[in-house]
N, C-alpha and C positions, 0 to 999 in steps of 0.2 A: 603260354608254354612254347618253348622254342621249337621250330619244325625240325623233323628228322628226315634227311634224305634217305632213300632206299639203299640198304647195305649192298655191298658187292657180294657176289655168290660165295666167295670164300669166307665172308663175315656173316653169312646167313645164320640165324638163330631160330631153328624149328625143332618140333618134337622128336626128331631123329637124334637130337643130341641129349635127350633126357634119358639118364640110365638109372635104373631101380635096382637098389641092393637089399632092402628089407622093410618091414612095415613099421607102424607108428605106435603100436600099443603101449610101451613102456613109459612115455613121457609124462603123462599126467600121474603116474604112480611114483615115479622117481625123477622129479623135474631137476633136482640137484645135479644129476649125472650129466645133464645137457647144457644147464646155464650156470653151474656152479653153486646154486643155492636159491632160496626163495625170499632172501632179504633185499634190501634197496639196490645192491649190486646185481643181484639176479634180475630184478625188475627192469632195470636200465639196460641190462644186456638184451632184452627184447628189442629195443630201439636199434641197438647196434646190430642184431641179427639182420633186421629188414634193411636198415640203411647201408650195411656193408655190400649188399647186393647191388644197390644203385652205385656204390663206389666202384665195384668191380665193373660195372657197365662203363663208367668214366675212365678206368684204367685201360679198358679194352679199346677206348676211342669212340664209343657210341652214346655217351651221356655227357652233358655240360653242366647240368643242374640237379641239385638235391635240396628238397624243401621238407622241413619238418614242422608239423603244427601240434602243439599240445592243446587239445581241444577242451573247451569249457566243461564237457561232460565226462572228462576223465580219460578219453580216448587220445590215440597218437595217430597222426596222418603222416605218411612218408611217400614223397612223390618224386619221380625222376622223369627225365625225357630221353630214356634209353630205348632200346629196342622193343621192349615190352615182352613179359613172360609169354612163351608159346601157348596157344589156345587150340591147336589141332590135336588129334588123338595120338597118344602113345601106345604103340602096339603092344607092349608088354603088360600094361595095365588095363587097356580099354577105356582109359579116362583121358581128359584133356590134359595138355601139358600143365595149365595152371592148377587143376585139381590134383594132378600127381605131385607137383612141387609142395603143395600145401597140405597134403594129407598123408603121404608116404615118406617115412623116414629113410634118409639116405637116397633121395631122389634129387638130381639137379644137373645142371649143365657144366659141373667142375671136376668131373672125374676122367678127363681125357677124351670126351666124346666130340670135341671140336668147338663147343659153345663158348669156352674161355681158354685163351692161351695162359693167362695169369689171373689168379683170383686169391682173395684173402680167405674164403671159405674152402675147406678141405672136405668136409665130412657130409655136406649136403642135408644138414639137419636144421638150419637156421629158420626158414620159412615155416616148415611143418611144425616145429617146436613152439614158435610163437603162435601158430594157429591153435594147437592144442591147449595151450596155456591162457587163452583169451576166451571170455564169455561170448564175444562175437567178433568177427572179422570181415570186412568188405574189401573185396579185390576189385580194381577197375584197370583193365588193360586196353591201352590205345595201340592198335597194331593192324597193319594191312588195310588201313582205311576205315576201320569201324572201331567202336568202343564195346569191349566185352565186360560183363559184370557177373559176379557170383558172391554169395553171402555164406558164411559158415558160423556155427555155434559150437564152442568147444572142440574144434577140429573136425566136425561133421558138416558137410554141405547141406544147406537148406534147400537149394534149388540146383537144377543144372546150370551150366555156364549159359548166360544169355547174351546173344548179339544184339547190340543197340544201334544208335545213330552213327552216321558216317562222321568221319574226322580226318583232318590232314595231319594231325600230331602222332607222336608215337611215345611210349613210355609206360610206366607202371605205378599206380596209386595203392597203397595198402592201408587201411584203417583198422586198428585193433584195439580192444578194451581188455586189460589184463583181468584175470580171473580172481576175485577177491577171496575165493575160497582156497586158492594156492598161495597167494601173496598176502602176507599180514597187512602190509602197507601198500597202496596202489597210487600214491601221489608221486608223479614225476618231478624231478629236480631240473628246473630251467637252466641252471648254470651247468650242470653235468652236460646237457645237449650243446650248450654253447661251446664248451671245451672240446667235445668230441667233433663238432662240425669244423671247429678251428684247425684241429690237427688233420682232418681229411682235406681241407682246402690247402694246407701247407704242403701235404704229401702228394697231392694230385694236381699238377699244373693244369690250369684251364678249367678246374672245377669250381663252379659257384655254389655256395651252400648258405642257407639261411634258415632261421628258426622263428616261429610267431607262437608266443603263448597267449592264447585266447583268455586265459583266466586273469591275467594281469594287463594285456595289452602290449607287453614288451616285445621287441623285435631285434634281431641281430643277424648280420649276414657277413660273409667272408668271400674274398677273392684275392689270391695271391699270385701275381704274374711270375714273381721270382721262384715260387715252389719253396723247396727247402733252403734255398738261399735266404729267403724271407724269415724262414723258421730259425736259422742261426741267428739272424739279426735280432729277432724276438728274444731268443734266449740270452743274448748278450746285452739286452736292453739295460741301461743304467750302468754298465761296466765300462771301464776305460779299456778301449781295444788297442792292440798293437798297430793294426793298420785298417783303415775303414773299408777297404776291399775284402770280399769274401771269395776264397778259393772255391770253385765250382767245376765239376766235370760230370758229364752224362755220356755213357757209351754202352753199346751193346756188345756182349762177348758171348759167342756160342749160343745165341738165342736168349741169353738172359741180359736184363738191363741192369747197369751199375751206375748209381747216381750218388755224388758225394759233395757236401759242402762243409767248409770248415773255416774258422777264424780264431785267432788267439786274442785273449784278454789279459790285461794286468792283474790277474787274481792267481790263487794258488790251486784252485780246484779244477778238476776235469769233468766237462760235461759232454759225454758222447752217447748219442742216442741211435740205436740200430733198428732198422725195420725191414721186414720181408713181405712184399705184397702189401704194404700199408699196415701190417701187423706188428706191434711194438714188441721187441724181444729184450725185456729187461736184463736178462742173463746173457746177452750177446750171442755168440755162436761164431760159425766160421766166417761170416763177413766181417766181424769185429777183429777176429784174429788176423785176417788178411790185411784189414786196415792198418792195425798196430804194426805189424811187421813192416809193411811197406813204408809207413811214416818214419819209423826209427832208422831204416836203412837209408831212406833219401836225405833226411836231416844229417845223419853222421857223414854220408858221402859229400854232401855240399860243404859241410864244415871242414872236411879234410881238403877237398878240392880248393878251398879258398883260403886255407891256412889258418882258419879259426880254431881248429883243433891241431895242436903240435903232434909231430910224429910219435913223441914218447907218451902223450897223454892217452888215457884209456877212453873207449867209445862212450858216447852218451847212452844211457839206458832208455828203454822205452817209457819209463816214468818221468825221466827228465824231459823228453820231447813232448810229453802230453800235459805238463803243467800249464794251466790256464787256457787249455785248448777246448773250444766248443766245436762239436761236429755233428752232422747228421749223416748217416750211412742208409741209403735205400736201395735195396735189390729187388728186382722183379723176376720171379722164376716160374717156370711152367709146372715144375713139381717140387714145391718146398717141403722139406722134411724137418718137422719140428720135434724137440724132445717133449713128450707128454702132451696131453690135450690142451694144457694152458698156453702153448706156443711160446714159452718163455725163452727159448734158445734155439736157434737155427742149427741143423745138423748137416746139411748138404756139403760134402767135402769139396766138391769142385768150386765152391763159391769162394773159399780162401783164394784160390789162384786167380779167379776173375777179378776180385776186388784188389788183390796185391798187384796184378799186372796194370790195371788202370790208374791206381794211386801212384805206383812206382813211376809209371811213365809221365803222367800229367803233372803231378806235383813237383817233379824234377824240372820239367818245362817251365813251370809256374815260377819257381824260385830262381831259375837262371835269367828268366825275363823280367823279374822283379827283384833285383839284387838288394834293394834297401829293406824290403820285406824279408827276404831270405836271411839277411844278416841279423834282423830283429829277432826272428824265430830262433836262429841258433843262439843269439846272444841270451835270450830268455832261458833256453835249455841249459846253457852254460851256468847261469845263475842257479838254476834249479839243481844242477849237479853239485855245485859248490855247498848249497844248502843241505843237500842229501849227505854229503860227506861230513859236514858240520853236525848234522843230526845224528849220524852214526857215532861220531865221536862223542857226542853228549850222552847218547844212549849207553854207549859202552862205559862212559865214565860212571854214570848213576847206577848201571848194573854192577860194576865193580864195587860200588859203595852198598850194594844190596837194596837200592831203593825200589826197583822196578820188579825185581825177581828175588827168589829165595823165600825163606819161611817168614821172615820178619814183616810186620805190618805197620802202617804209619802210627807214630806215637800218639797222635791226636785222635786216632780212631777208637771208639768205645765199641768193641765188638761185641756180637751176641753169642751165647754159649752153644746155640744149635749150629751144626755144621752142614746141615742139609740145606742147599740153596733154595729148594721149593718152599721151605718153611721159614725162610730168613729174609729180613728186609732192612734196607739201609736208608736212614734219613740224612740227606745232605742239608745241613742247617746253617743258615746265616749268622756268623759271629759267635764269640765265646759265651755270651749271656744266655742266647736262646739255647746254645748247645749245652750249657749246664743245667737249664730247666728240663730240656729233653732227655739228658742222661739221668736226671734224678727221678723223672717220672715214667721212663719207659719200661717195657716188659724186656728185661735183659736177656731172656732165653731166645727171643725171636728178633728183637730190634736193635740194630746197631746205629751208632750216631756219629757222623763225621761233621764237625764244625769247620767251615771255611772262614778264613780271616780276610775282610775286605773284598773288593770286587775281583772276580776271576778274570784271567787274561781273555781279551777278544780274539779268538782264534781265527775269525774271519780275516783278520789283517796280519796273521802270524804263520811263519812255516813251523815245521816240527822242530827244528833246532831251537827256535825261541821258546817254544811250548815247553820243552824239556828243561828248560832253565827256570820254569815258573814253578815255585814250591807247591802252590794250591793245586795246579793241573797234575804235577807228578804224584802228589798225595792222592788225589781222586782216582788216577790210573791204577796205583798200587792197591787201593782199597777195593776196587771192582774186581781186580784179578784177571782182566782179559788182555792185558797188554796194549800195544798201540801200533797202527800202520801194519808193516808185515809181520809183526809178532802178534797181531790181534788174533784171539782165538776164544770163541764163545763158551768153549768147554771149561774154561777157567772162571766163568762168571760166579761169584760167591753169593749173590742175592737175586732172587726172582722178584722182589719188588724194590725198586730204586725210587725213593720219593724225596722230590725237592721241596723243602719246607722254608719259606722265606717270609718276611714281613708283608703285611698288606698295604705297602706304601710304594712311592715311586722307586726307592733304592731296592727294595725287595723285588719288584717287577724288572728292574734292570739286571739284577743278579740272575734271576730266573732265565731271563732272555739269553744272557751270557752263557749260562749252563746248557740251555737248549741248542745254542749253536754249536757248542762242543760236542753234544751227543749227536746232533744232525750231521755234522762234517766228519766225525772221527769214530763214532760208536752207533751208527745207524741201525746195525741189526739188533741192538738192545731196544731201540724204539719199535723196530719191525717185529720183534718177538713179544711185544706187549708188556715189557718190564718196567718201563719209565712211567711215573706218575708225579703229579703235582698236588701237594696237600693243600687243602683249603681251610685255613683257620678262620674262626669266628671273627666277625666285625664287630658284634655288639654282645653285651650281657645285660639281660633284663633281670633286674634283682628283685626277688620277691620279699614281702614282709617277713619279719621274724628270722627264724633259722632254716627257713625251706630253701631248697637248692634253687640256683638260678637257671635261666633259660638262655642258651647260646644261640645267637642268630648269625647266619652266614652270608647273608646279602640284604640289600635294601628292599628287594621285593618280598622276601620272606618276612622281614620286620613289619612291613605294611600288613601282610596277610595276618600274622599273629595278633597284632595289636586289634585289627578290625574284628577277628574271631573272638578275642577275650572280651572286647567291649560289648559285643552282641550277646556273648554267653552271660555276661554279668547283668545285662539288662533282663534277659530271659529268666534269671534266677531271682529277679525282684530286688537285686542290689541297687543302691543308689550310685548313679554314675553322674558325676558333677559336670555342669555345662562350663567346661573349660577348654582352652586350646591345648592343655597339657594331655596328649593322648596316652602318655606312659602312665600317668595316675588315673585316667579313665579306665585303663586296662587293668588296674590293681597292682601296679608294680611300684616299688619304692623309687627305683631310679634306673637310668640306661647308661651303661659305660660303653665308650667307643675304644676298641683296641687298635693301636697302630703298629705295635711290634710284639713279637713272640715272647720277648723278655718281660713283658708287663704281666704276663701270667705265671703263677708259681707252677712247680713241677706237676702237682696233681691236676690243676686246671688244664695245662698243655696236654697232658695224656688223654683226659677225658674228652677234650674237644676236638683234638686234632690227630691223636695217635692211637686212640681205643678203636681197634678194628670193628667193634660193635656198633659204633655211632659217629665215626670219623666220616669226612667227605673227602674222597680222593678222585682226581680227574685223570684219567688215563691218556698219555700223549700218543697220538697216531699221526702218521704222515698218509693222508688221503690223496694228496697230489704232490708228488716230489718236485715237479717242476715250479708249481706256485711257491712251494716251501722255499726252494732255492732262491727264487726271486725275492722273497720277503726277506729272508736272511741277508742277502745282498744289499737290499735297501736299508735294513735297520742297522746292520753292523759293518757294512763296506765304507769305502772311503768317500763316496759321493754325498756331501752334506745336503745338496738341494734335493736329491731323491728322498733322503730321510725326512727332510722338512715337509715335502709334499705329502708322504706317507702319514705323517703324524697329523697334519692339517685335515687330510681326508678323512681320518679315523676318529679324530678327536671327539666327535658328537656321539660315538658309541661308548666312550669311556664312562665308567662308574666308579664310584668310591675312591676318587683320586685324592690323596692327601699330598699337598705341596709344602 
């Protein structure tokens, strides 16, 4: 453990800075109010609540290390080398600072009492909530030359705080075991911890993080000297960048910190991540607004000044200047104001001015000092502007033809009679053959069928103008009813189940990936709303003797299980099971059929196996990690062949049921 020098008086952290707002009673009764739920997301939120306190120590300049151990007994150990939670008595509670923080809701050093100038926690509920929702919690504080310990059970202290041996170190260790009467599943995900610690290391320069999984022996650690510069490089990994250099600025304005890193890539998508006090704000906020306003102004001013935009030409739009941009915005504020408990959006009005001032000044300097990069940025924005105008013309053209708007639906769409989206579903089917079977077997009241001919356009390599020239994409947009880009509106969604149904072969998998790319890049709210599914057609049919109905099997594992169970059942019934290698006959079936395409099934079979709500298998499409999903789509569908080759080689061993 790294040694900690004694803090200066103004940095002192003692019990005078612990402020108490109210008690702890409601936590075990309504845990969802404090951690969002008791599923896996809520379970992992416990780690975040404890580890965020260590990160706050690092932000304040008092810690350089954060260690997480997933213990073999199911517990989690979080250790830092910060100042250590105060152990002296808090006047208002008569308890030690440690016991107050761990047992009293809304008690902590983050309410303006001087303990922290900047912190990610706002409400002081983190440590006490974790304590309340754990069967046992052990706290070990290294502070003022001694080690202090205390144990708890479901939020209740078992003993007073005990002063132990001498130490030259400082810091806090918390070990907790989640309560299995609160959480249905108490197994922590190693990869979640890895991803969390990676982000904290990116966002906190000088912080070394690591995780050790005692259950498997796995270890991983992070340290990024470049901070968010390294983060931008990570986000652009595998993309062709406009310039290898990353623009970076860090500046304090009126007591708040503004840190920006950005780099352009030769892609059409924008990736801008905004953080306030290391908390990710997916819906942006005032820091994002200030950044965008300054970026648009600086790029336009540079283009005018250098004659890249003529006097009569209109200004580049914000959308033009952000095409292909990857940026990380990090602000550190003494009093962040978020919209709602989830902290999705930053609301401090003054922050817009801070960010706009810093970006406006320093990005202008950067482009003046790096004219080659400046011209590339403007050149990329000019291409985006031309594409935008071409897309507008293409959109206006197809709107005039009634393709995207109006009452008419695509001719190839076999719509359902039900007009209530909640009771309607759309099957996107590969090819006319399968489309014919699907139309013949469907429930026409609730199931619509849209057959697509050939492979869908790879939108990862195409701008909107090219997309709107592709018949299959336009047909799909029209059938869904939500529009595209600035016309996109979820209120128009005509079906609350959109089901991609393709063959179980290489071509079918490719078409599925192309469609998933389209939905992820241009219709992500449909995925976020839980409306997108993949149909899982059967791979095998086990044919029974006589006229009895067949059994349909959906994967290799299920096939093996069914055959084993049938053979064992026949033996128990006293039936003769021939000693043969043919397990199909041993199990009492006439034959096994292997399906490669949906068109091999007649309409009745396709409905019963893949479309009948009572027995079909659907897989809901979810985006658990947008950052990882973005990287995977870039690897699979982008222009870098080597990345795609490496991805396929790495994951080939996990592929099942591949038909070549």
